[in-house]
C-alpha positions in Angstrom: 7.3 -3.3 15.1 5.3 -4.4 18.1 3.3 -1.2 18.5 -0.2 -0.5 17.5 -1.8 2.7 16.2 -3.2 3.5 19.7 -0.3 2.8 22.0 3.5 3.2 22.0 4.2 -0.1 23.6 4.4 -3.7 22.4 1.1 -5.5 21.9 0.4 -8.7 23.8 1.4 -11.7 21.7 4.1 -10.0 19.7 6.8 -11.7 21.8 8.4 -8.2 22.0 9.1 -6.6 25.3 11.1 -3.8 26.8 14.0 -6.2 27.4 16.9 -6.2 24.9 18.2 -3.7 22.5 18.0 -2.9 18.8 19.8 -0.2 17.0 18.6 2.1 14.2 21.5 2.4 11.8 21.1 5.2 9.3 21.2 4.2 5.6 23.1 7.2 4.4 22.2 6.5 0.8 18.7 7.7 1.7 19.7 10.9 3.5 17.4 13.7 2.4 17.5 17.5 3.2 13.9 18.5 3.8 12.8 20.8 0.9 10.2 22.4 3.1 12.6 22.9 6.1 16.1 23.3 4.8 17.8 23.2 8.2 16.6 19.6 8.8 17.2 16.2 7.2 15.5 12.8 7.1 17.0 9.4 6.7 15.8 5.8 6.5 17.3 3.4 9.0 18.1 -0.3 9.3 17.0 -2.2 12.4 20.0 -4.2 13.6 20.7 -6.2 16.8 24.5 -5.8 16.3 26.5 -4.2 13.5 25.8 -5.8 10.2 23.2 -8.2 11.6 19.6 -7.4 10.7 16.8 -7.6 13.3 14.4 -10.2 12.0 11.5 -7.8 12.6 12.9 -5.1 10.3 10.4 -4.3 7.5 13.1 -3.1 5.1 15.1 -6.3 5.6 11.9 -8.4 5.1 11.4 -6.9 1.7 15.1 -7.3 0.7 15.0 -10.9 1.8 12.1 -12.0 -0.3 13.2 -9.9 -3.4 16.6 -11.8 -3.1 14.7 -15.1 -3.3 12.8 -13.9 -6.3 16.1 -12.8 -8.0 18.1 -15.9 -7.0 15.4 -18.5 -8.0 13.8 -16.8 -11.0 16.3 -14.1 -12.2 13.6 -11.3 -12.0 13.0 -8.2 -10.0 9.8 -6.4 -9.2 9.1 -2.8 -9.9 6.3 -0.8 -8.1 4.5 2.5 -8.6 2.1 3.8 -6.0 -1.0 5.9 -6.5 -1.6 7.8 -3.2 -5.0 9.2 -2.4 -5.4 11.6 0.5 -7.8 14.1 1.9 -6.9 17.7 2.7 -8.8 19.2 5.7 -8.9 22.6 7.2 -9.5 23.5 10.9 -12.8 25.0 11.9 -13.6 26.1 15.4 -17.2 26.5 16.4 -18.4 27.2 20.0 -14.9 26.2 21.2 -15.1 22.9 19.4 -12.3 22.1 16.9 -13.3 20.3 13.7 -11.3 19.2 10.6 -13.6 19.7 7.7 -13.1 19.1 3.9 -10.9 21.6 2.1 -13.5 21.8 -0.7 -16.6 20.1 -2.0 -15.6 19.6 -5.7 -15.8 16.6 -8.0 -13.3 14.3 -9.6 -10.5 16.0 -11.6 -12.2 19.4 -10.8 -10.1 22.3 -12.1 -11.5 24.5 -9.4 -10.3 22.1 -6.8 -6.8 22.2 -8.3 -6.9 26.0 -8.6 -8.1 26.4 -5.0 -5.2 24.3 -3.7 -2.7 25.2 -6.3 -0.1 26.8 -4.1 -0.2 23.8 -1.7 -0.1 21.2 -4.5 2.7 23.0 -6.3 4.8 23.0 -3.2 4.0 19.3 -2.7 5.1 18.6 -6.3 8.3 20.6 -6.1 9.2 19.1 -2.7 8.7 15.6 -4.0 10.7 16.4 -7.1 13.5 17.9 -5.0 13.5 14.6 -2.9 14.1 12.5 -6.1 10.5 11.3 -6.2 9.1 11.4 -9.7 5.4 12.4 -9.9 3.5 11.1 -12.9 0.1 12.6 -12.1 -1.4 14.9 -9.5 -5.2 15.6 -9.6 -8.3 16.1 -7.6 -10.1 12.9 -6.7 -13.8 12.0 -6.2 -14.1 12.8 -2.4 -14.6 16.2 -0.9 -11.1 17.6 -0.6 -9.5 14.4 -1.9 -6.5 14.4 -4.2 -4.2 11.8 -5.7 -0.5 11.7 -6.4 0.7 8.9 -8.7 4.4 8.0 -8.5 6.7 6.6 -11.2 7.4 2.9 -11.0 10.8 1.9 -9.7 12.5 -1.1 -8.1 10.2 -2.1 -5.3 12.7 -1.7 -2.5 13.3 1.9 -3.5 9.5 2.4 -4.1 8.8 1.5 -0.5 11.3 3.9 0.8 10.1 6.7 -1.4 6.5 5.9 -0.5 7.4 6.7 3.2 9.1 10.0 2.1 6.1 10.9 -0.1 3.7 10.5 2.8 5.9 12.6 5.0 6.3 15.3 2.4 2.6 15.6 1.6 1.6 15.7 5.3 4.4 18.2 6.2 3.6 20.6 3.4 -0.1 20.5 4.3 0.8 21.3 7.9 3.0 24.2 6.8 -0.1 25.7 5.2 -2.3 25.1 8.3 -4.0 22.1 6.8 -4.2 18.4 7.6 -3.4 15.7 5.0 -4.7 12.2 5.9 -4.2 8.9 4.1 -6.7 7.1 6.4 -8.6 4.7 4.2 -12.1 5.9 5.3 -12.0 9.2 7.2 -15.7 9.8 6.5 -18.0 6.8 6.2 -20.3 8.9 3.9 -17.6 9.7 1.4 -15.2 8.0 -1.0 -12.3 6.0 0.6 -8.6 6.5 0.0 -6.2 3.9 -1.3 -2.6 3.5 -2.1 -3.1 1.4 -5.2 0.2 -0.1 -6.4 1.1 -1.1 -9.9 3.6 -4.0 -10.2 5.7 -5.5 -13.0 8.5 -8.1 -13.3 11.8 -7.3 -15.0 14.9 -9.2 -16.2 17.9 -7.3 -17.6 15.8 -4.1 -18.1 13.1 -6.0 -20.0 9.5 -6.2 -18.8 8.9 -10.0 -18.5 5.4 -9.7 -17.1 4.2 -8.8 -20.6 3.2 -11.6 -22.9 4.8 -12.4 -26.2 4.3 -14.5 -29.4 5.6 -17.5 -27.4 3.1 -17.2 -24.5 0.2 -14.9 -24.1 -2.4 -15.5 -21.4 -4.7 -12.5 -21.6 -1.6 -10.4 -22.3 0.7 -11.9 -19.7 3.8 -14.0 -20.0 4.0 -17.4 -18.3 6.1 -16.0 -15.4 3.6 -13.1 -15.2 0.6 -15.4 -15.0 2.2 -17.6 -12.4 3.3 -14.7 -10.2 -0.1 -13.1 -10.4 -1.7 -16.5 -9.7 0.3 -16.7 -6.4 -0.9 -13.2 -5.4 -4.5 -14.2 -6.3 -4.2 -17.4 -4.2 -2.8 -15.6 -1.1 -4.7 -12.3 -1.4 -6.9 -12.8 1.7 -3.7 -13.2 3.7 -1.9 -10.4 2.0 -4.7 -8.0 3.1 -3.5 -8.4 6.7 -0.5 -6.4 5.5 -1.9 -4.1 2.8 -5.2 -3.3 4.6 -4.0 -3.7 8.1 -6.4 -1.6 10.1 -10.1 -2.1 11.1 -10.8 1.1 9.2 -9.4 -0.4 6.0 -12.5 -2.6 5.6 -14.9 0.3 5.6 -13.2 1.2 2.3 -13.1 -2.3 0.7 -16.8 -2.5 -0.4 -18.5 -3.5 -3.6 -19.0 -0.8 -6.3 -16.3 1.5 -4.9 -13.4 0.6 -7.1 -11.6 -1.0 -4.2 -11.8 -4.7 -5.0 -14.2 -6.5 -2.7 -14.4 -9.9 -4.4 -11.6 -12.4 -5.0 -11.1 -12.1 -8.7 -9.0 -10.5 -11.4 -9.7 -8.7 -14.7 -8.1 -6.9 -17.5 -8.7 -3.1 -17.0 -11.5 -4.0 -14.5 -11.4 -1.3 -11.8 -13.8 -3.2 -9.6 -11.5 -6.2 -9.4 -8.8 -6.2 -6.6 -6.3 -7.4 -9.2 -6.3 -5.5 -12.4 -4.0 -6.1 -15.4 -3.3 -2.9 -17.2 -2.6 -1.9 -20.8 -1.4 1.7 -20.6 -0.8 3.9 -23.7 2.0 2.5 -25.9 1.3 -1.1 -25.0 -0.2 -3.3 -27.8 -3.9 -4.0 -27.0 -3.4 -7.7 -26.8 -0.8 -7.3 -24.1 -0.5 -6.0 -20.5 2.5 -4.4 -18.9 1.7 -4.7 -15.2 -1.0 -5.4 -12.7 -2.5 -3.3 -10.0 -3.6 -4.2 -6.5 -6.5 -2.0 -5.4 -6.7 -3.3 -1.8 -3.6 -1.5 -0.5 -4.1 1.6 1.7 -2.3 4.3 3.6 -2.3 2.4 6.9 0.0 -0.2 5.4 3.8 -0.4 5.9 4.8 -0.4 2.2 7.8 -2.6 2.9 5.7 -5.3 4.5 2.9 -5.0 2.0 5.3 -5.4 -0.9 7.1 -8.3 0.9 3.8 -10.2 1.3 3.1 -9.7 -2.4 6.5 -10.9 -3.5 6.3 -13.9 -1.2 2.9 -14.8 -2.7 4.3 -14.4 -6.2 7.3 -16.6 -5.4 4.8 -19.4 -4.3 3.0 -19.0 -7.6 6.2 -19.4 -9.5 7.4 -22.3 -7.5 4.2 -24.2 -7.9 3.4 -23.1 -11.4 0.0 -21.8 -10.3 -2.7 -20.9 -12.9 -5.2 -18.1 -12.9 -8.9 -18.6 -13.3 -10.7 -16.9 -16.2 -10.9 -13.1 -15.7 -14.0 -11.2 -14.7 -14.9 -8.8 -17.4 -17.7 -6.8 -15.7 -18.7 -5.8 -12.2 -17.8 -8.6 -9.8 -20.9 -7.8 -7.8 -22.9 -9.2 -10.6 -21.3 -12.6 -9.8 -21.7 -12.3 -6.1 -23.3 -15.7 -5.8 -20.3 -17.3 -7.5 -17.3 -15.3 -6.4 -15.8 -15.4 -2.9 -15.8 -12.2 -1.0 -12.4 -11.0 0.2 -12.2 -10.6 4.0 -14.9 -8.2 5.1 -13.1 -7.2 8.3 -9.6 -7.4 9.7 -10.4 -10.5 11.8 -11.0 -12.5 8.6 -7.7 -11.4 7.0 -5.9 -12.2 10.2 -7.4 -15.7 10.2 -6.2 -16.2 6.6 -2.7 -15.0 7.5 -2.5 -17.2 10.6 -3.1 -20.3 8.4 -0.8 -19.2 5.6 2.4 -21.2 6.0 4.0 -19.8 2.9 3.9 -16.2 4.1 5.1 -17.3 7.5 8.1 -19.1 5.9 9.1 -16.5 3.4 8.5 -13.3 5.4 9.6 -14.8 8.7 7.5 -16.5 11.4 8.4 -14.1 14.2 7.6 -11.0 12.1 4.3 -12.5 10.9 3.4 -13.5 14.5 4.0 -10.0 15.7 1.9 -8.5 12.9 -1.0 -10.8 13.8 -0.8 -9.8 17.4 -0.8 -6.1 16.5 -3.9 -6.6 14.3 -5.7 -8.5 17.1 -5.0 -5.8 19.6 -6.3 -3.1 17.2 -9.5 -5.2 16.5 -10.1 -5.4 20.2 -9.3 -1.7 20.9 -11.4 -0.1 18.2 -14.3 -2.4 18.9 -14.3 -1.2 22.5 -13.5 2.4 21.7 -15.3 3.3 18.4 -14.8 7.0 19.1 -11.0 6.5 18.8 -11.5 6.3 15.0 -11.9 10.0 15.0 -8.2 10.5 16.0 -6.8 8.4 13.2 -6.8 11.3 10.7 -3.8 12.6 12.8 -2.1 9.2 12.8 -2.3 8.4 9.1 
C-alpha cells in the first residue's frame, strides 16, 4: 500500500516503513485455478495485523467498510460493471532494439481486427468465463491494436475482485501468445487512451432504486439516485486521485476524447465524466445507472469504488442536488464549466482538502495514497523516459 509504480519500497510521507508486520490471509472463497495454466491457482488475500483484525490500509477492507455504512444508513447496496480497454502489442526487434508495436492498425469495431486476434480473444473469453467472470461485450476499439472487454454488473465488492482477476487473465493470455496487453491510460500520446469506465447502480432487495418512478423522477433518477450522484459530482476532483491515480492518467482525460474533462453530468452524454444511461429495455424517461468515465487501468478498483461510495454517502447524508445536465459537448461551455483536475497534482490537492473522504475511507489510508501520488509526480517529472516502461507495469 505504500509502494509506487517505480519502486518496491514505501514512499516518503506514507508513514509506512519496514518495521512491523502484516499478514496476507487468503480469502478461500476467491480461490481460482488458472484456466491458462491448470497447475497453478490464484487467490485474493486480506491484509491483517493479527487474525481477524483488518489492517487499516487494506483496500478490500476499505471498500467493505464504506459499503457497510451505505447499507446500514440507507439500506442500499451498489453494483458495478467495468468496461476494460486495453492495447495488444507485439514485439519487434530492429538493429538489436526491442520495440512493442501495435498488434494491428484497424478501426473501431473492425471485423478484421477481431478476426486477426480471434484465437487470442477467444482464449481470453473462455478463460474469463471459466473464472466466473461474465463478459457482456468484447470488441475492437478505436486505437491501433486496442480492444475492450465489458463485464456484467455485480455487487461492487465482488466486481472489484473480478476486475483484478480480469486484468490478470487478459495480460496472462496475451503473454502466452507472445504479446503484451497493457491497460496503461495513454501508452501512445498520439493515439486514443484506454479507460476502465465503470457503470454503477443502487439496489434494495433486488430492486434497482437508482431508477426514477412516478413518485420522483429527476431526469430519470430516483431521489436517492440523484443525491448519491450529486455526492459523486461534488467530490469528483478528489475521487480522481483514486480513479486516475497516475501522472499518465491525465494525458488521457482531455476534451473531445470521451474521457470526461469538465465537471458536469449528462444523460447519454459520452463527453461528460458522469453519464446517466438508458440501456435497451429501460423506458426512455428513466435511467438505470450512471457511468464514470474518468476511471482507468492504473487504479486499484477497491479504492476507486470506495471513494465513489464515500462520496455518494455524503450526497445522501446532506441531501445534495445535481445541477442541470449538459446535453451537448461540454467543451462548448468551457467558459462556464469547471475543468476537472488537469494533472495529478491538482487531484491530490483536492483530496488533501476533502475531509469527507478522509473520514469515511480512513485518514491513514488517504494520507498514504497522497504520499504515493506525490512521489510519482516527482519521479516522472524528473524521469520522463520512465513512462516507456509503464506498459509492462499496467
